[in-house]
N, C-alpha and C positions, 0 to 999 in steps of 0.2 A: 731108600727110596724116596723119591719126590711126588708129590701130589699130581704132577703134570706127566708122570713117567707114562710112555706109549702115546701120547697124544701129539698131533701134529698140528702146528699152530700158523697160518698165514696172517702176518701182519702188515698191513700199507702204512706207507710215509715212516717206516722205521730206520731211517738212515741217521737221523738225530730226534735230540729232542724227547717227546713222550713215548714215541715209538720205538726209539733206539732201548730207551729206560724199560720199557715193557718187554722188547725181545731179549733182553739179558736178564732181568726177572723172570720169565718164562723157563728161557734155557737152564739158568740155574734152578729150576724147580723139576728139570727132568724132560723139558719139551724138545722137540725137534721143530725148529724155527724155518719158514719159508719168510726172509726178510726181502720186502719189497719196496722200492723208492721211485719216485721219479730221477732221481739222482744215482746212476747205476753205481758210481763210485763210493758215494756214503753207504749206499746198501752193503755192498762188498766190503767196508770197512767194519759196519756194525757184524755182518756174518763173519768175519776173521776174528772179530772179539769173541765169538761164540764157540770157535774152534768146529769140532766136527757137528754141533747141534746147529749149524746155521747154514743157510743155503741163500745165495742172493739172485734177485732179479730185479732188472730195471721194469718199473712199470707205472705208465701213465693212467691213473683209475676214471680219469674222464674220457678216456676211449674203451667204448664197451668190447672191441674185437679185441685190443690187446689184453683187457680183462680176461676174457674167455681163454684166449691162447695161453696167458700165464697160468690161470686156474688149472689147465690141462696140464700143463708143463709141472706144475707143483704136484699133481697127482701123479704123473708119472715117474718123476724123480723120487718121491718121498713115500708114495703109495697109497696117501689118502689125506684129506682133511678133515679135522675134528674140530678146530675153533677157527674162526673167522673174528679178527679185531680191525675194525675200521676206524683207523686214525689219521689218515691222510687229510690234509686240511690247507687251506690258505687265506688270507685276508688283506685287504687294504683299508685303512682307515680314513674316514673323513665325513663330513657332511653329507647326509643323503643328497640335499638339493644340487650339490655341487658334483655330485658323483658321475663317473663316466658309464652309460650302459654297458660297454665292452668290460669293465672290471665287473659290472653285477654277473655278467654271463660266466667269466672264470670262477667268481667265488659260488656261484650254486651248479657249476659244473663239477667243481672239484667237491666242496663240501656236502653236496646233496646227491647229485647224480652220481658221484664217485660211490658214494655208499651203496644205491639202488644198482648200480654194475657189477659190484662185488657180491653182494646178497643174491642177485638174480643168477650169478653165475655158480656161486656155492651151495645155496642152501638146497636145491635140488640134490645134490650129493648127500648132504645130511639126513635129509628125508630118506632117501634110499639107505643109508646106514642105520635108521631109527634111532639116530642119536647125533649131538652135536650142539655147539655152542656159538652165538653170536654176540659181540661186546662192540657197540658202536659208541665212539667218541663225539659228543654234541659239544656244549659249552653252557657254561652259565648265561650268556649273552642270548641263547636260544631260550631260556626259562623266563629271564626278567629284562630281556632288553640291554642294550650297552650303546650310549651316544657315540656315536661315529661309525658303528658297525651295524646299520640297517639291514642291509642285505645279508651279511654274515649272519646276523641274529636270527633273519627270517631263513636261510638255509638250514642252520643248527636248530630251529623249532621244528622244522619239518621230519630233520633227523631223529627228533625225541617221539613225535607223532608216529612217524614209520616204524620205529622200535616198538612200541605198544602194539601197533596193528598187526605185524609181523609175527610179534610174540603169540597173539592171539590164533593166528592162523596156522602155526606150526608146532603148538603146544602138543597136537593130539598124536605128532609123530617123534616126540622125545626129544624135540628141539628146543632150547631155550634161549632168549634174544634180551639184552639188557642195556642200558647206556650209561655212560660216564658222563658227567658234565664238570668240565675243569673250570676252576675259576683262574684269574690271571698266574700265571706260569713262567717259570725263569726259562725260559726258552730262546732260542735263534730267532723264531717268528716274533715272537713278543717284542723281542729287542728291535727287530725292524719296525715292529708296529710304532714303539714309542720312541724310535731313534730322533733326538734332538728335543725330546719334551719331556724333562725332568719332572716338571710339574705334574704332570699326567701319571708319572710312574709312581712319584711320592705319594699324590693323592689316592692312589690305587691300594699303595702298602697301607696306607691309616686308615683305610676303610676295611680292612680284613683284621677280624678280632685278633688272629695270631702276630697279625703285625710284620709278614713276612709274605713275600711271593711263594706259590707251591713250588717245591722241586719236580723235575720229571719223574723222580722216584716216588714222590707221594702219590700222583696218579697211578703210576704203573703199578704199585701194590694192589689197588682197589680194582683196576683191570685184571690182574691176575688173581685175586679172589673171583671175580665174575667168570673167569675162564675156566675155574677149576671145578673138580667133582663137589668141592664143598658148597658151590652155589647150584647145584642142579636142579633145586626145587625152587629156585627164584627166575621169575620171566617176569616182561613188562616193566621193570623197575628203573626208574631214575635216579642215579645217585650222584649229588653233589660233590666235589672236592675243592672245596674253595676256602677251606679256613674260617669257615663261619662267614662267609662275604654276603652270603645269602642263607635264609634258614625258612624253609618251605615245608 
């Protein structure tokens, strides 16, 4: 028996990186997983790794209509949703004064509004069930700031604040809401961000007390705990998974 037996989980951005690792971890603990990603092919690849425990859906979290349609498809296909994991994200690094407002819009639509859209579509069902869990992925950048990531930091700070407020609003319905803040993590997105800048990568690694980047599996382990019945009495919390990069 696994601690996620009989639970259905929807994971956004699950085609690669932390989302993929989370889907694999939760399926391994007994969950049925709705694997969603903007790239439907990567979602399908992750779902295939899960065997009968995974079902793939192409989803743009920045599109509220698509989110609602996908949530209803998941409920129709899998019967219910017990856990929502908001993992989808995107970033573009550069000094704020040189940044393009079009990039601000994309960063905020994906990282902040994407969380709002999925929560708005899923949480009413959790309330109606009288139980459920939401785990939002923010970032250490949202807690302490990060040079070159001003708008991303602002969006992720918004996710942290939203988590705390939503947790207060829905606790009486038996729904808990928590937030995970990864530090620098060895993912394809991170590789894109530091491409061609070995000095930045090396500086980040040296700043981490464990002297290594997080692996997606490191973050997935904490997400899986917060998604599980073991964390049913935790709500409104923000947990850093950064190898000690920040200790708040």
